[in-house]
N, C-alpha and C positions, 0 to 999 in steps of 0.2 A: 611123849603123850600119844596115846592112841587117836587115830583120826575118827574114832566113833565113840569117843567119850563125849558126854554131854554136861551142860552145866544148867543150873536153874538158879534164877535170882529173884528174891521177893522184890516187887516193884509196885509203885504207884499206890493203888488202893488196897493191895493185898495186906492182910493183917497177919499172916502167918508163912513161915517158910514151907515149901511143899516139896516133897521128894519127886524127882523126875518121873520114876516109875508109876507114880500115882496120877499123873496128869491127865491120862484117858479117862479114868473114873471120875476125877474131879471136873473134867471138861463136861462129861455128860450130866453130872449132878447140878453143876451150877450153870450150865447151859453157855459154856464160854465159846466165843468166836476165835477160831485159830486161822491166823494169816502165816503162810509159809513163803519166806523170800529166799530164792535161789539166787546165786551170783557167781560171776567169773571175772577175770581180769587178766590182761597181758597174755592173751591167747597166742598172740604174734603168729598168725597164718599157719597155725600147727593143726592142719586139717586130718592128716593121717597120724595113726599112733607112732609113738617112737619105735624105732627098728627092734625086733626081738634080741638082737645082739647088742643093744645099747648098754654101756656100762653102769649107767645110772637109772635109767627109766625104761628097762625092757618091755616093749609091748604096751606101755601105758599111754593113756591120753586118746586123742581122736575124736573127731566130731561126730561119727556114728554111735560110738558107744555113750558119749555124753548125751547125745539126742534120745537115747533109749532110756537112760537113767531118769532125765527130765520127763519123759512121757510116762514112765512108771510112777514117778512122785505125783504127776498131775491125776493119774488115775486114782491115787490113794487119797488125795487131799483136795478139798472143794475150792479154796481160795489161795491161788498160787501167783507170785509175781517173779520174773526172771530178768535180772539186770547184768550189765557188763560195765567195768569201770576203766576201759580204754586200752590202748595198745592192741587193737584188734588186728592191725596190720604189721608185716615185715617179719621176717624170720625164716621163711622157707621160699623155695623156688615158685610156690603157688603165687606169692605176691609179686615176685619179680616178673613172672609171665602174665598174670591176669589182673594185678594192680588193684586187688581188694573185692573184685566181684563176687568170687566163690565165697568168701568169708561172710559177706553181708547176706548173700542168698541162703547159706546154710543157717545163719542166726535167724533169719526171717521164718525158715522151714522150723526150726526149734521154738518158735514162739517168743522170742525175746520181746520184753515189754518196753525196754529203753536201754540206751548206752550213753556213756559220756566219751569224751574225746581224749586220746593220750597223745604224747609227743611224737610217737612213731606213726600215727594216722596222719601226719603230715609229710611222710617220707616221699610221696609223689607230689608234693606241693599242695597248697590250699585248692587250687584248681582241680587236682587229681582226686583229692577227698570229695569236693563237690560232685564231680562226675559220677562217683560210685554211689551217692546216697539214694538215688532211685531204686537201687537194688535192696534197700533197707526197709522192710515193712514195719519199722518201729521208729520212734523219734530219737535224735541225738539231743541230749539235754546237757547244756552247759552256759552257766551264768556269768562266768568271769572272763570269756572271751569275747571282745567286741569285734564282730567281723565286718563292720560297715566298710564299704569301699572294696571288699574282696569277693571271690566267686561263692564263698560260703554266706554271704549276707542273706539273711532271712531263712536260711536252712536248718537253723537250731532253735530250740526254745530253752528258756532259762529253768523251767520247772514243769511239772505235770502233777495232777491230783488223779489218783487211782481210788476207785471205790470197790470194796470187796466185802461182802456180808455185812453192809451198813458201815464199815470201818473206812475212813478216809485217810489214804497213805499219800503224804505230799513227797515228791522227790524232785531235788536239784542236783545240778552237776558243777563240779569244779575242775579246771584243768591246771597243769603245772606251768610255771613260767619257761616260755620258749626261748627268750634270749639266752644265748650261750648253751643252748641245749640242741636247738634246731637251727639249721642255717637260715639267716633271714630272708634269703630268697624263697624258701620253701613256705613260711608262713605269711610272708608278704606284709601287708598292712594290718595283720590281727593285732590287737591291742590287748594285752594282759592287764586285768583288774585285779586289785588286791582281794585275795580269796577270803581274808578274815572278815573285811568289811561286807563282801558280797553275800557270804554265808549267814552273817548276822541279819541282813536285810531279807534274804530268802526264807530263812528259818522262821523269823517273826512273821512274816507275810503267810507261810504255810500254816503255821500254828494258830494265829490270832485273827487273820483275815479269811483264810480258806478253811478254818475250823478243822485241821487235819488232827487225827488222833495219833498218827505215827509220822515222823519227819525223818526222811533219809537222805543222806548226801551220798551221790556217786562221785568219789575223789580219785583224781591222778595225781595227788600230790606227793604220795610216798609215805610209808608207814612212820618212820622217824629217822632223824639224822644226828650225827655227832656235832656237826656245826649248826650255827644259829640260823636255821631255815624253816619256813612254814611246812608243816607236816600234818598227817591226821591227828598224831598225838597232841601237837601244838594246838591244833584247831579244836580238838575236843576240849582242851582245857580252857580255851578262851570263849568257848561257845556257850549259847543259850538255845533252848527250843530243839536242839537236834537229838534224835534218839539213836541212830545208827549211821555210822560211816563206813561204807563199803569201798575199800581202798584198792590201789594199784601202784604201778610204777617201780616199786622196790622189789617186787616178785618175793613177798614175804609169805611163808607158808604159816599161817595161824590155823591151828586145829581147832581151837575153842575161841570164839570172840573174846577179846579183852575189854574189862570194864574199866572206864575212866569216869571222872567226874567233873563236870562243868563248873562255870562261875557261881551257879548256886548250889553246889555240892549235889546235883542230881546226877545219877548215873546214865552213861551213854555207852554203846557198844562200837568197837572197831573191829572190822573183820577183813581178811584178805585171803585169796585162794592160791597164792603161789604165782605160777606161770604155765604157759604152754597148753592149757586145758587139762592139767594133770589133777586138778581138783575141782570139784563143784562144791561152793559153799552153800550151807542152808542154815536158816534161822527161823524158828517158829515162834510167833508171838501170840499170846492168848489175852483176848480181851473179854471184860465183862460186858454185858448187853448194855450197860450204860455207857459204853465205848471207853472205860477206863483200862489202861493196861494192868493186867493182872500178874502175868509171868511170862518169862521167856527162856528158850533153850537153843543151842546151837552146836554145830559141828562141820566138819567136811567130809565128802564122800571121794575116796580115791577113784579116778577113772582108769579102771583096769578090768581085765577079763574076770577075774575073780575077787571083787572088792573085799577088802579086810575090814 
């Protein structure tokens, strides 16, 4: 599948399928509001591009080029949000030497709106993660880690509501179970809460109490597994009120977001942008002025000198 292919789904109040190429015209005629969501995951301290002689990803990735692409999109689009789904840390000497400081400072310069927490973000301990948070000019959102009694207590939020063009976008975060994945001494007294139960509470609150038009989950649960384990796919099928899951952990390259159906047989999307900052995910949502979801399309952009 080409990374530049796009999809379009009829959604919510839409009464007819629309060709992707016609959206700009329809947007103008019907005065639709466009919300652009950009996302990364599992960047793993990959600040510089891969070496030009790398066998698999020659010259690809890197914070500078990603920043340039993000800036270009913001110049073209009015309503943009930028999220990360965890594992910001670990993977290059930058983390070994600087323990996460340059990663968060660079993300702040790029204008990230929020991130959730991955298992490798505990690699310098819960205290090390807490020490780096002042370098982040954006909130860490995680609803299913109870940090009471640790250095991270009070330093995360369970959800946040963003408003763009009169559209309310509710975002909550979910982390993976740490036991057996992260040494206990690193996550300390952090308590893992059931993500299915927590997501049901968060999504209901955002949709019905906060009156959000779009509900987004930043997930570090992983896309799917062969074994019986909670994943983005399992969560999607169990869920209500979620429109989009932006995933991480499994390093899954999803060129075009997958559509799944929740318990009410309503569609929701799952997206993930691989790992190492090699891709920037993008999903455009189009809303009617009455704030009803009209249509959406999505793809990923390769972070390379000559994007294809």
